[in-house]
N, C-alpha and C positions, 0 to 999 in steps of 0.2 A: 654519697651516691643517691638521685633523684628516681626512683623505680615507679613504675607503671603511670607516666603521665600521658596526657595529650600535647603533646610540639608543637606552639604554635611560633616559628623559629624568627620570624619578623621581615620576612623577605616577601611575602605575600604571597610564597608558595602553600600548597596544600598541609593542612595538619597533618602530624602522624604518630602513633604512638610509639614510643622510647624509653628507655634511661637516658640518664646524662652523670656523668661520673665528673666531679669536681675535684684539684688539689692545687694547692697554693693560688687560687685564688682565680685560676684558670680555668674554662672549660676543657678536662684533660679527653673526652669521648662522650660522642651522641649516637647510641647505639642500642639496640633491642637484646635483652636477656644478658646485660653483662652483669659479670660473676661480682658477689657483693665479702667475700671473705677479704676481711679486715678493714672494712671501710664502714663508717656509720651510715645509716639507712633513712631517709625520708620517702615515705609514702604518698604519692600522689594519684592515686585510684582516683577516678573520674572528675577529676581536678585537670587546669590549663596549665603550663608551663609556658611563660612566653619571656623573652628579655624585659629587665626593669625598664619602666616608661622614662624616658627623657623626655622633662617641661622647656620646651624652645624657647618659651618666655616668660621668665620669672623675675620680681623683683625680689629676690629673697636674702639680695648681697646686705641690705641691711637688718632684714629680718633673722637672720643668722646669728646675730648678736644677740639677739632677745631669747632665739632658740636654737641653740647648736642642732638640736635632734633632725629639727624640721620636720616634726611630728606631722604637721598636717600633710604634708607631702609625702611622708613615707607609707601613711596610712592606707593612701589609695595606688600605692604600687612604682609611685614614684623612687627612681633611687639617682638622678641624675638632673641637676637644673643647669641651668644657662642662663646666666643674670647680667648684669650690665647695661639693662635694656634703657630702651626710649631716652637716650641720650645721655642717661643718670647713672653713674658709676661713683663708687666712693673713692675713688682714686683717679687719676692723681691728686692728691692732697697739697698744692702750694701754699706760701701763706695769704697768698689773695683767696684760693677757693675757702680755706677755712674762714676766712671772712660770711662766709653765704653758707657754710656747710649747717647751720642750723636748719633749713627746709629740711633736712633729711632727718635729723636727731630728737629725740624724744626724753624725759627722765630717765627712761629707763637704759640710755646709752648717753651718757653723760661726756664722751671726750672721745677724739678720734686719737689713735696713739700709732699711727700709720702714714704715711706719704704717698708711695710708691705702690702698684700693682703687686710687685714681688711683696714688699711689706707686708701688705694684707693678705696675701696668700698665707704669709710664715705664720701670720695672727691667727690665721682658722684652724691651722695643722695644731699649733700650739694648743689651742681651746679643746681639738677634738670636735670634729664635725659628724651629723648621722647619719648624710647621703652624700654623692659627690657633686663637687660643684667645678663647674666654668665659667669663662668668662668672656665677657665685650667690653670694648672701653668705650666710654660715653664720651660723643662728644660736647654734648652741652660740659660735660664735667670739664674737659680740656680746655672750651673756651672759656669757662669761669674761672679756671686755673691762671689762663694768661690774659684775660680782659674783664672779669668779674660778669656783673648780669647788666652790664649798659647796652640801650639800643644803639650802637655804632658798628660800621664797617668796618672788618676786621684789616689792619694794616699787614703788608708784604711781611715787615718782621714781625707782626703778631700770628699773622698764618703759619711763618716758620718756626716758631716757637711750639704752636700746636701740633704741628708735625713731627717736631722734635718728640713732643711728648707721648703723642700716639703711637710710633717708633718705638718706645723704652717700653711702652705696656705690650706692644705685640714680642717684644725681645723677652719679656716674663713670662709669655706662653696664652697672652689672649688671642682669642678666635677671628676676633674683626671687631668692626666699628660699627657703633648703632646711634642713631638721633632720633629725638624728638621734638621734629619740627612744626608743632604745637605750641610749646611749652617755652619759657626763656629759662635760657638765651639763646636756643636752638632755633626760636621765632625769628629771631632777628638776624639769622644768619645768610649768605645767598647762594647760589650755587656754585660759585667759583668758589668760596671756602668750605662747602661742603667735599667737592670734589678734590681741591686741594689737600686734606685730610685724608680720605677715602685712598688717592694715590698711593699713600703709605701701607695704607693696608692691601692694595693689590701686589705690592712686594713681597709681602708674607704669605701670599697665596690664600689671605684673609677673606671673609665676604661682608657686603654692606648690609646691616640690617635697621629698619629704619620705621618711627612711627611717622606717618605720613603727614605731609602740610596739612590734608584734610582728607576726612573719611568720611564729609556726606556731601555737601554741595557742587565739591569741583575733587572727588574722588578719582573721576578718571583722569583729570589733569596732573592731579599727585599721582599714580603710577606712571605719568606718562614722564613726570620730572625723576621717578625713582630709574627708571630703562634709562633717561640719560644721562644720570650719576653711573650705572654701573658701564654703560657704553663710552664713556668719556675716559673711565679707569680702569678699563678692563678687567672688572671683579664681578663676581654671582652678587644678588642681590635679593634681599630676602623682606617680602611685609609684614612686619609684627600685625597681630589679633587685626587681619583683616576684617573688615565689617562694612555695612552701608548704614551711615546713622541718619537721621531724619525722617520722618515720614513722607516728605515731598519724595524724599529718594529711595526711599524700598519698591524693590524689586530691579535695581541697577546692578545687582551681584552679576545677571546675566552678563552685564557687558563687562564688567571689571574682569571676571573670569575667562572670558571670549579674549580680552587685552591681552591677559596675563599669557593663554595657550598662542598666541599669535607671538610674542614675544621670546618664549622659549621655542616654537616654531621654525623664529629667524638665525636661533644658534645661541642668543641669549639667555642665561641661566637667569631665570625667575621664580622664589618659592615664597611661601606665605605660611602662617599658622593663624590659628583662630581658637577661642574660647566656647564651649556650647550653650551661651546665653545671650536673652537679648538685651540686657543691662551691662554696662561698662562701667569701671569704676576709676575715679582718680581725684585729683584734690578739687575743693569747693572753687578755689581759685581760678579754676579755668575755666569758668566761666564767666569771665573778665576779660577786655580788649587786651589782646597785648600790649600795647602802649602802658597801660595802667601796669606791667609787671619793668618797665624799666628800671634798672637799679636795686632791682630786689625787692626782699619781702619790707625791708623797712619803707623804702620808697612807695610801695603798692598800699602799705598802712598811711602813709603822709595821705595819700591822694584820698583814700576813705574816709579819712577823718575831714575832709573837706567837702560842704555840704553842697557846694559850686561844681566842684569834682566829682563830686555821686552823680549830678545832674546829667553833668557831661556824659559821663559811666553807663546813666540809663539812658540817656539818648542813641549812643551810641550801640547800645546792645538790642535796641528797640529796632532803629532803623537801618544797621550796618549787615552785612551776609558777605562780604571780602575778607573773613576769617571764618574760621572753627567755631559758630556761634551755634553753641550748643541749644542756649535757650528758645531761639526761634524754631529750632528742630524737633523740639519735643511737644506733644497736645498740653500740657497742662504743669504745674508747680508739683503736682503731686506723684510726679517721673522723677522727681531729684528725692532720693531718700539720704541724710545725714548721717553719716557711720561715725564719723571721728571727730570730735570737739573737746578741747582740753578745757573750755570757758563754760560750756553746757553740755555736760555729760547727760543729763537728764534729757537731751533732745535726742541721742542717739537712739537709732531706729526708728524715726521718726521723718515722713515728708516734710517739705519745706511747706507744704499748704497747710498740713495740721499744727509746726509751728509757728505760723503766720498767724492763726487763729489763737492759739493758746497767747501770744503775744499781744494783739491786736497790733500787727505789724503787716506794712504791705510786705508780700513775697520778696521782692528785690532788695529791700531793708533788710528783710533777714538776711541774705546773703551777703550783702555791704556789710554787714555787724559783725559775721561769724568770722568773716576774712580777716576784718579788722583786728576783733581779739583773737585771733589764733591763727592768724599768716596762712603760711602752708601746711599747718598742722591739720586743720580742718581737712577732710575728706567725704566724698559721695558716692552712691551706685545711681546710676543715673538711665533711665529706661528709653532706648532711643533707637532700636533695631526692629526688623522685623524677624518672627520664627523660620520664614520660608528662604530668605537672605539667609541666615545662619547654618540653615540646614545645606541649605547650597552649596556654600563656601565648604565648611565642613567635609564635607562628600566630595572634593575635588579631589583628584590623583597627587596633585603637587601641594597640598595644604596636610599642615602638620597641627597637633595640637600644644597651646600654650597654656596656663592657667592666665596669665599676667597678675600672680596672686604675690603677697608677702605673707609671710606671720604677724598678726597683730599684735598689737601691744595689748597688754594684759584688760583693760578693760574699756575695748574698742570693740567697736561692730565690725563685720566684714562684709566681703562678698563671700556667696557660697563656693563659688570657683576656686577659692584657697582649699577646700577641704574636698570636693566632688567634681572638678574639670574631667578629670580621666576615667571613673569610674561610670560618669553621666553617658559618656561615649559609649561604654561597654554594656550600659542597663537600657538608659532611651534609647538611644540610637540604634545600636545593634538589635538587642534581644526583643524589644518592645514594638519600635516602630519600621526593623529591618531595611536602615537606610542603607547600613553598611555591610557587610561581611565578617567574620571575626578574623579572618587574615589580613583584611585591609584594614581594619581598625586596628590591628596590632602592630600593622607594620606604618601606619599613621607618627605611631606611639614609639617606635624603637629606631628600625636601621634608614627610615626616609632622615631623618632630623641626625642620625649619625653619619650618615653619608654628608647632609646636607654642609655639615657643619665642621665637619671632618674630627668628629670625633673617636678615635683610634681604638679596634678592639670593643665595639660598644655597640649595642642594638641588635645583636645575631646569637643566635644560640648554634654554636659550631666550633670545632677544635678550635682554640690557641684564644678566641675570645673571655674578655673579661666573666665572671663567674656573677653578674648582675641582673638576676630572677626576682621575678612575681609569678607566684602560684597562687592561682584564683578558679573558685566556683563560677562555671559558665551561667548557671543557672540563677543565681545569687547576685552577683558582684551588680551593683549598684551604686549612686549618691544617696545621701540622706540630709545633706546639707539646703536649706531653703533659703529664701531671703528672710522671712521669719526667725531660724533657727540656720544662722550660717555656719557654725561648729558642727553641725550633725555629723558622723561619721561612718565613711563607707562600708558598705557590707559585700561579704563575698570573697574578699582579700584574705587569702588565709596565711600566707607568710610571704617574708619580701627578703631577700637574700643580695649581700653586698658583698663582692670582693669573694664572695665565697664563703662570707659570714652568716647566719643567720639574724635579723636585726630585728624581725617584725613577727609576729605570730600572733593569730588570732585574737587581736585586738589591744595586745599587749606591745610594747617596746621589748625588746629583747638585750640587742646591742645599741647603744646610743653614740658609738666613736666608732663606726666600720666606714664611713666617710670620706674619699680621698680628694685632693686636690687635683684638676685634669687640666693639662698644660697641652698646646697646640703642637702637634709634632713629636708628642711623646706617647 
């Protein structure tokens, strides 16, 4: 029994004072003055009780193998994560896919002992996980499983095989398909291929989720492509980490949000998620043109080892803007912060300008050298958004919250969103800036994502729903993770409950294995 709490139930309706009775992992009753005879009581006086937060964009499907507890998510009130994002999922792993899987592996994840999504789910269940996991299937992973990392058009037979693999993942309980259309190999795919695979998802009433082809100069065109995929396949579409990147594009969120509204008014469903930061984070090799990635990591390194090819890459970056050219979108190299490097751990946490001064190299040569030495293991934080765009997007009614994060390896730097995305909303956006009210902020993190993706019995405090709950102090809750100290723990999250079990209390993990695998339709 949770007594005397202020309940914000996830619907967006006004808060109310109530007790909550929990039995067998479900909410049994929500009412005032419930009897306490024969039950254990948790007092929530002066605290808010809300549904556990749902992270709509997580890359913890690899990170969970480093930290099965998912502490970075748990300590900010997240009880469920949706993984398999940006076209990348650790399944299906055909023999061809395993040739390239080193992109995601570190020394701490030495091998892959699964092939299918079903086998991967069973592995996590055997390990025991701290929070709930739901999955998308990555189009890039399917393409790699069938075609490798080559830049070429898929044949009819290859598309048929991709569709077969997508169907197997949906049969195992995936909630939809994700694409990463700026990353290899998704960047090599055309509209026909993406629609063919998405048609499979539509038959299962799944959702198409996309890291669009361009979030900068051609962000409007990319939203229109997303709309077209949804229209052709009769499937709801969702834009991952919606943003407007590049100084010259700042302010375009007015137009992107207007277009999203028009799409919804036409009867087609389009939603989005976002994180409350002006910096993104991805692998450092994303700074390189798409053609450099043809053939995967090994071929990329071959090109970077050639002085002539380096000069061609440099010219392409400086002169071309017909791709997501991050370097043209930032004011300078001090906007690129190296967060992970196996070859130069001493540079982690420093920006490229500083590293260039330390080494006496040209900044672009620094990037080329790091990518040559580390391949896809080198990662970055890149400052490319305007705060007004970020706030405008976060506050839009169809936008929910996604951290776009993962548990970092033990010696790596990270983005503060991994430890603070959700509590930053409740502290800075709500209490300090009054950009949202409490009920709307909680709705964006609970029932809105649950309904969008079909997470049954989650995201709401009402009878029969899963007892995934977070109890927080509205006067204290906030983030403490910064770019200088990215693993600073959130404050004000008093308790986290998953499936009726107390898993986190006042800064300490109580139970490490209360999480469950969430399957579509179950």
